[in-house]
Structure formats: structure tokens, C-alpha cells
C-alpha positions as a Markdown table, in Angstrom:
| # | Residue | x | y | z |
|---|---|---|---|---|
| 1 | Met | 113.9 | 95.3 | 91.7 |
| 2 | Asn | 115.4 | 95.8 | 95.2 |
| 3 | Phe | 113.7 | 97.8 | 98.0 |
| 4 | His | 115.9 | 98.9 | 100.9 |
| 5 | Ile | 114.0 | 100.3 | 103.9 |
| 6 | Met | 115.9 | 102.2 | 106.6 |
| 7 | Thr | 113.8 | 101.9 | 109.7 |
| 8 | Leu | 113.8 | 101.6 | 113.5 |
| 9 | Phe | 111.1 | 98.9 | 113.2 |
| 10 | Pro | 112.2 | 96.3 | 110.6 |
| 11 | Glu | 109.7 | 93.8 | 112.0 |
| 12 | Met | 106.8 | 96.0 | 110.8 |
| 13 | Ile | 108.2 | 95.9 | 107.2 |
| 14 | Asp | 108.9 | 92.2 | 107.3 |
| 15 | Glu | 105.5 | 91.2 | 108.7 |
| 16 | Cys | 103.5 | 93.4 | 106.3 |
| 17 | Leu | 105.3 | 93.1 | 103.0 |
| 18 | Gly | 106.1 | 89.4 | 103.5 |
| 19 | Thr | 102.5 | 88.5 | 102.7 |
| 20 | Ser | 100.0 | 88.7 | 99.8 |
| 21 | Ile | 101.2 | 89.9 | 96.4 |
| 22 | Thr | 104.5 | 91.4 | 97.6 |
| 23 | Gly | 105.4 | 88.3 | 99.7 |
| 24 | Arg | 104.8 | 86.1 | 96.6 |
| 25 | Ala | 106.8 | 88.4 | 94.4 |
| 26 | Val | 109.8 | 88.2 | 96.9 |
| 27 | Lys | 109.4 | 84.4 | 97.0 |
| 28 | Asn | 109.4 | 84.2 | 93.2 |
| 29 | Gly | 112.4 | 86.5 | 92.9 |
| 30 | Tyr | 110.8 | 89.5 | 91.1 |
| 31 | Ile | 111.6 | 91.9 | 93.9 |
| 32 | Ser | 113.6 | 91.9 | 97.2 |
| 33 | Ile | 112.8 | 93.7 | 100.3 |
| 34 | Asn | 115.6 | 94.5 | 102.7 |
| 35 | Ala | 114.5 | 96.2 | 106.0 |
| 36 | Val | 117.6 | 97.6 | 107.7 |
| 37 | Asn | 117.6 | 98.6 | 111.4 |
| 38 | Ile | 119.1 | 102.1 | 111.8 |
| 39 | Arg | 119.7 | 101.3 | 115.4 |
| 40 | Asp | 122.3 | 98.7 | 114.4 |
| 41 | Tyr | 124.6 | 101.5 | 113.2 |
| 42 | Thr | 124.6 | 103.8 | 116.3 |
| 43 | Leu | 127.8 | 104.4 | 118.1 |
| 44 | Asp | 126.0 | 105.1 | 121.4 |
| 45 | Lys | 126.5 | 102.3 | 124.0 |
| 46 | His | 122.9 | 102.5 | 124.9 |
| 47 | Asn | 121.8 | 102.1 | 121.3 |
| 48 | Lys | 120.3 | 105.6 | 121.2 |
| 49 | Val | 119.6 | 107.1 | 117.8 |
| 50 | Asp | 118.0 | 110.4 | 118.9 |
| 51 | Asp | 118.9 | 113.5 | 120.9 |
| 52 | Tyr | 117.5 | 116.9 | 121.8 |
| 53 | Thr | 117.3 | 119.6 | 119.1 |
| 54 | Tyr | 119.5 | 122.6 | 119.0 |
| 55 | Gly | 117.5 | 125.8 | 119.7 |
| 56 | Gly | 115.1 | 124.0 | 121.9 |
| 57 | Gly | 111.6 | 122.7 | 121.2 |
| 58 | Ala | 109.5 | 119.7 | 122.0 |
| 59 | Gly | 110.5 | 116.2 | 121.1 |
| 60 | Met | 113.7 | 114.4 | 120.0 |
| 61 | Leu | 115.4 | 114.3 | 116.7 |
| 62 | Met | 117.0 | 111.3 | 114.9 |
| 63 | Gln | 120.8 | 111.9 | 114.7 |
| 64 | Ala | 122.7 | 112.1 | 111.4 |
| 65 | Gln | 125.5 | 109.5 | 112.2 |
| 66 | Pro | 123.4 | 106.3 | 112.5 |
| 67 | Val | 121.3 | 107.2 | 109.5 |
| 68 | Tyr | 124.3 | 107.9 | 107.4 |
| 69 | Asp | 126.2 | 104.8 | 108.4 |
| 70 | Cys | 123.1 | 102.7 | 107.7 |
| 71 | Tyr | 122.8 | 104.2 | 104.2 |
| 72 | Lys | 126.5 | 103.6 | 103.5 |
| 73 | Ala | 126.1 | 99.9 | 104.5 |
| 74 | Ile | 123.3 | 99.6 | 102.1 |
| 75 | Glu | 125.2 | 101.4 | 99.3 |
| 76 | Lys | 128.1 | 98.8 | 99.6 |
| 77 | Lys | 125.7 | 95.9 | 98.8 |
| 78 | Leu | 124.3 | 97.4 | 95.6 |
| 79 | Val | 125.1 | 95.7 | 92.4 |
| 80 | Ser | 125.0 | 98.9 | 90.4 |
| 81 | Glu | 127.6 | 101.6 | 90.8 |
| 82 | Lys | 124.9 | 104.2 | 90.2 |
| 83 | Lys | 123.8 | 106.2 | 93.3 |
| 84 | Pro | 120.4 | 104.9 | 94.2 |
| 85 | Arg | 117.4 | 107.2 | 94.6 |
| 86 | Val | 116.8 | 107.7 | 98.4 |
| 87 | Ile | 113.2 | 108.5 | 99.3 |
| 88 | Tyr | 112.7 | 110.3 | 102.6 |
| 89 | Val | 109.1 | 109.8 | 103.7 |
| 90 | Thr | 107.9 | 113.1 | 105.0 |
| 91 | Pro | 104.7 | 115.3 | 105.0 |
| 92 | Gln | 106.9 | 118.0 | 103.5 |
| 93 | Gly | 107.4 | 116.1 | 100.3 |
| 94 | Ser | 105.6 | 115.9 | 96.9 |
| 95 | Val | 102.4 | 113.9 | 97.1 |
| 96 | Phe | 102.8 | 110.4 | 95.9 |
| 97 | Asp | 100.7 | 109.3 | 92.9 |
| 98 | Gln | 100.5 | 106.7 | 90.2 |
| 99 | Lys | 102.8 | 108.6 | 87.8 |
| 100 | Met | 105.4 | 108.8 | 90.5 |
| 101 | Ala | 105.0 | 105.1 | 91.2 |
| 102 | Gln | 105.6 | 104.4 | 87.5 |
| 103 | Asp | 108.7 | 106.6 | 87.6 |
| 104 | Phe | 110.2 | 104.8 | 90.6 |
| 105 | Ala | 109.4 | 101.4 | 89.1 |
| 106 | Gln | 112.1 | 102.0 | 86.5 |
| 107 | Glu | 114.8 | 101.8 | 89.1 |
| 108 | Asp | 116.9 | 98.8 | 90.0 |
| 109 | Asp | 117.2 | 99.9 | 93.6 |
| 110 | Leu | 115.2 | 102.2 | 95.8 |
| 111 | Val | 116.1 | 103.2 | 99.3 |
| 112 | Phe | 113.4 | 104.4 | 101.7 |
| 113 | Leu | 114.3 | 106.4 | 104.8 |
| 114 | Cys | 111.6 | 106.2 | 107.6 |
| 115 | Gly | 111.8 | 109.0 | 110.1 |
| 116 | His | 110.5 | 109.1 | 113.7 |
| 117 | Tyr | 110.2 | 111.5 | 116.6 |
| 118 | Glu | 110.4 | 115.1 | 115.4 |
| 119 | Gly | 112.2 | 114.0 | 112.2 |
| 120 | Ile | 115.9 | 113.6 | 111.2 |
| 121 | Asp | 118.9 | 115.9 | 111.4 |
| 122 | Glu | 118.8 | 118.1 | 108.3 |
| 123 | Arg | 122.5 | 117.5 | 107.5 |
| 124 | Val | 122.2 | 113.8 | 106.7 |
| 125 | Leu | 119.1 | 114.5 | 104.6 |
| 126 | Glu | 121.1 | 116.9 | 102.5 |
| 127 | Glu | 123.8 | 114.3 | 102.1 |
| 128 | Ile | 121.8 | 111.3 | 101.0 |
| 129 | Val | 118.2 | 112.1 | 100.1 |
| 130 | Thr | 117.2 | 112.5 | 96.4 |
| 131 | Asp | 113.4 | 112.5 | 96.7 |
| 132 | Tyr | 111.1 | 113.9 | 99.4 |
| 133 | Val | 107.7 | 112.2 | 99.2 |
| 134 | Ser | 104.5 | 112.3 | 101.2 |
| 135 | Ile | 101.4 | 110.1 | 100.9 |
| 136 | Gly | 99.0 | 112.8 | 102.0 |
| 137 | Asp | 98.6 | 116.0 | 104.1 |
| 138 | Tyr | 98.5 | 114.4 | 107.5 |
| 139 | Val | 101.0 | 113.4 | 110.1 |
| 140 | Leu | 101.7 | 109.8 | 111.2 |
| 141 | Thr | 103.9 | 108.4 | 114.0 |
| 142 | Gly | 106.6 | 107.2 | 111.6 |
| 143 | Gly | 107.6 | 106.6 | 108.0 |
| 144 | Glu | 107.1 | 102.9 | 107.9 |
| 145 | Leu | 103.4 | 102.8 | 106.9 |
| 146 | Pro | 103.9 | 105.4 | 104.0 |
| 147 | Ala | 107.0 | 103.5 | 102.9 |
| 148 | Met | 105.0 | 100.3 | 102.7 |
| 149 | Val | 102.2 | 102.0 | 100.8 |
| 150 | Met | 104.7 | 103.2 | 98.2 |
| 151 | Val | 106.5 | 99.9 | 98.0 |
| 152 | Asp | 103.2 | 98.1 | 97.4 |
| 153 | Ala | 102.2 | 100.5 | 94.6 |
| 154 | Ile | 105.6 | 100.4 | 92.9 |
| 155 | Ala | 106.2 | 96.7 | 93.2 |
| 156 | Arg | 103.0 | 95.8 | 91.4 |
| 157 | Leu | 104.3 | 97.6 | 88.3 |
| 158 | Val | 107.4 | 95.4 | 88.2 |
| 159 | Pro | 107.0 | 92.8 | 85.4 |
| 160 | Gly | 106.0 | 89.4 | 86.8 |
| 161 | Val | 104.7 | 90.7 | 90.1 |
| 162 | Leu | 101.0 | 90.6 | 89.0 |
| 163 | Asn | 99.7 | 87.4 | 87.5 |
| 164 | Asn | 97.8 | 89.4 | 84.9 |
| 165 | His | 100.0 | 92.1 | 83.4 |
| 166 | Asp | 96.9 | 93.9 | 82.1 |
| 167 | Ser | 95.7 | 94.5 | 85.7 |
| 168 | Ala | 98.3 | 97.2 | 86.2 |
| 169 | Leu | 97.3 | 98.9 | 83.0 |
| 170 | Thr | 93.6 | 99.0 | 83.5 |
| 171 | Glu | 93.0 | 99.8 | 87.1 |
| 172 | Ser | 92.2 | 103.0 | 88.9 |
| 173 | Phe | 94.3 | 106.1 | 87.9 |
| 174 | His | 95.5 | 104.7 | 84.6 |
| 175 | Asp | 95.3 | 107.7 | 82.3 |
| 176 | Asn | 93.8 | 109.7 | 85.2 |
| 177 | Leu | 90.6 | 107.7 | 85.2 |
| 178 | Leu | 89.1 | 105.7 | 88.0 |
| 179 | Glu | 88.3 | 102.1 | 87.3 |
| 180 | Tyr | 84.9 | 101.1 | 85.9 |
| 181 | Pro | 82.4 | 99.1 | 88.0 |
| 182 | Gln | 83.0 | 95.3 | 87.8 |
| 183 | Tyr | 80.7 | 92.3 | 88.5 |
| 184 | Ser | 81.0 | 88.6 | 89.2 |
| 185 | Arg | 78.6 | 85.7 | 89.6 |
| 186 | Pro | 75.7 | 85.4 | 90.2 |
| 187 | Glu | 74.1 | 87.4 | 87.4 |
| 188 | Glu | 71.5 | 88.7 | 89.9 |
| 189 | Trp | 72.1 | 89.4 | 93.6 |
| 190 | Met | 69.6 | 91.1 | 95.9 |
| 191 | Gly | 67.5 | 92.2 | 92.9 |
| 192 | Lys | 70.5 | 93.8 | 91.2 |
| 193 | Lys | 71.4 | 92.5 | 87.8 |
| 194 | Val | 74.7 | 92.6 | 85.9 |
| 195 | Pro | 74.5 | 95.1 | 83.1 |
| 196 | Glu | 73.3 | 93.4 | 79.9 |
| 197 | Ile | 76.2 | 94.8 | 77.9 |
| 198 | Leu | 78.7 | 92.7 | 79.9 |
| 199 | Leu | 76.8 | 89.5 | 79.0 |
| 200 | Ser | 76.7 | 90.4 | 75.3 |
| 201 | Gly | 80.1 | 88.9 | 74.3 |
| 202 | Asp | 80.7 | 92.0 | 72.1 |
| 203 | His | 84.2 | 93.1 | 73.3 |
| 204 | Ala | 84.2 | 96.4 | 71.4 |
| 205 | Lys | 80.9 | 97.4 | 73.0 |
| 206 | Val | 82.1 | 96.3 | 76.4 |
| 207 | Asp | 85.3 | 98.3 | 76.1 |
| 208 | Lys | 83.3 | 101.4 | 75.1 |
| 209 | Trp | 80.9 | 100.9 | 78.0 |
| 210 | Arg | 83.8 | 100.5 | 80.5 |
| 211 | Leu | 85.4 | 103.7 | 79.2 |
| 212 | Glu | 82.1 | 105.6 | 79.5 |
| 213 | Gln | 81.7 | 104.3 | 83.1 |
| 214 | Ser | 85.2 | 105.3 | 84.0 |
| 215 | Ile | 84.7 | 108.8 | 82.7 |
| 216 | Glu | 81.4 | 109.3 | 84.5 |
| 217 | Arg | 82.7 | 107.8 | 87.8 |
| 218 | Thr | 85.8 | 110.0 | 87.7 |
| 219 | Lys | 83.7 | 113.1 | 86.9 |
| 220 | Glu | 81.5 | 112.3 | 89.9 |
| 221 | Arg | 84.0 | 111.2 | 92.5 |
| 222 | Arg | 87.3 | 112.8 | 91.5 |
| 223 | Pro | 86.6 | 116.0 | 89.5 |
| 224 | Asp | 90.2 | 117.0 | 90.0 |
| 225 | Leu | 91.3 | 113.9 | 88.0 |
| 226 | Tyr | 88.6 | 114.4 | 85.5 |
| 227 | Glu | 89.9 | 117.9 | 84.7 |
| 228 | Lys | 93.4 | 116.4 | 84.2 |
| 229 | Trp | 91.9 | 113.7 | 81.9 |
| 230 | Leu | 90.1 | 116.5 | 79.9 |
| 231 | Glu | 93.4 | 118.3 | 79.4 |
| 232 | Asp | 94.8 | 115.2 | 77.6 |
| 233 | His | 91.5 | 114.4 | 75.8 |
| 234 | Pro | 89.9 | 117.7 | 74.8 |
| 235 | Pro | 86.4 | 117.3 | 73.3 |
| 236 | Val | 86.1 | 117.6 | 69.6 |
| 237 | Pro | 84.3 | 121.0 | 68.8 |
| 238 | Glu | 80.8 | 120.5 | 67.6 |
| 239 | Lys | 81.5 | 122.5 | 64.3 |
| 240 | Lys | 84.5 | 120.2 | 63.5 |
| 241 | Thr | 82.4 | 117.1 | 64.1 |
| 242 | Leu | 79.6 | 118.5 | 61.8 |
| 243 | Arg | 82.2 | 119.4 | 59.2 |
| 244 | Arg | 83.7 | 115.9 | 59.2 |
| 245 | His | 80.2 | 114.4 | 59.0 |
| 246 | Lys | 79.4 | 116.5 | 56.0 |
| 247 | Arg | 82.7 | 115.7 | 54.3 |
| 248 | Lys | 82.2 | 112.0 | 54.8 |
| 249 | Gln | 78.6 | 112.3 | 53.5 |
| 250 | Ser | 79.8 | 114.2 | 50.5 |
| 251 | Leu | 82.4 | 111.5 | 49.6 |
| 252 | Thr | 79.8 | 108.8 | 50.0 |
| 253 | Asp | 77.4 | 110.6 | 47.7 |
| 254 | Lys | 80.2 | 111.0 | 45.2 |
| 255 | Glu | 81.0 | 107.3 | 45.3 |
| 256 | Gln | 77.4 | 106.4 | 44.7 |
| 257 | Thr | 77.2 | 108.8 | 41.7 |
| 258 | Asp | 80.4 | 107.4 | 40.2 |
């Protein structure tokens, strides 16, 4: 998978995403990260990419031309003829979540547009942007940090990026549940012991315990996610449960009689 990040500060992208899991994934060829300097495409002799806004107001605005030309340069290098999804990182966008990460992870190419100053000329946004995405209801100095957050979340869903494929399927927010508590050696630390169930070797019981812990933790810490989980996993009504139990008992009694 190929990530193309349009930015005024490519060194931020390279230094951060060139390390840890994403850095290893790039080295192993599972993903590529291409930080493209928007300033390289300005026609201004002083390398300016911003100007005052029409109608007045505080601050400067990134101009349409360098952003558009930067995007067209990226577009020419794409292997696929399909128009890539272009994500504009903005507080005005839909809030990024795990479901969105899974959706973006299906793409061959993703282009991120990082704004600065008071934003970007609306005309170029209308021309190239397909997705407006935010990482939360607050304002940052630029789009680089949010873009890197999203790249990290998306990249780890690309096959081969994580050493253990199951990690991406069992961690927090999978199925709208937070991850269960986990423990490592030693078995006792500062008087706190590892739960006995995890030492039992009974994988079915361990899985059941972990699910219960995930549900309780989500209910306590993220009631909003818990409500979503309940929508997909409605509790079985007590009467139905009793009816099923009686039906099973009746069949058992019949078998014994036969």
C-alpha cells in the first residue's frame, strides 16, 4: 500500500514514520510512504505558498495552485489509473475511527493533504479532495500529526505489517469493544497476582474470560462504544432463554424414556 502525504514539512513525516512498525514495514516492502513538499510546486520566486484571504480576516491561507500542482505530480506516479482517495485533514471532517481505518486499508494508494495557517483555498479542495477527516474536536497547528496518526492506524491493517496477524483482529475497538487486561511475567508483582484463569491452560475458558473483561471494561470506560456493541449483540430475552432450557430438558427426558 502506498501513502502519499502532501505537506510543508516532509521531514516531520520521514522522521516519525520511518521508525518502529511503520519503518520496518517500509523496509520490508509492505507499504511505501512518500512525503511530498508542497512548497516545491509554487510558482512564487520567494517560494511562498500562502496569501491573504479575500474578505479580510486574521491569518494567511494556503493557495490553490501549489497544492493542485503537487497533487497532479503525485497522480502521475500512481500505478493504477483509478483516481486515488484524497484525505484532507481538517477539524471539519468526519471523526476518524477503526471502521474508517479498515475502509481506507482496502486502497492501493491514499493521498493525505496537510493544511496550515488558516486552511486551504476552497477551490482546490473541491477539485481534489474525496474525504474530509478529523482525529478529534480540537485544533492543531497543522495536518501532519493527524495524518501520521491515520497512516499508523491504517498501515497496521495491511497484511504483513504486523508480525502477528491476530493482533489487528483482537486489539481495542475490534467489534466496538476495548481490549481485555493482559499480563506478563512474573506471576506476582507488588502483591498483585495474574488471574488464575490465565494459568489454567484452558483456552475456551480463557477466551470466555477475556470477552467478559472486554465487555465490562468497555461498559465502564466507554459507555458510548458499549451501546454500539449492544446494538449488534442484543441480550437474549429471559423468557426465550427459559423456553429454550425447557425445550432442551424436555428432549433430554424423552431420550431417557426411549
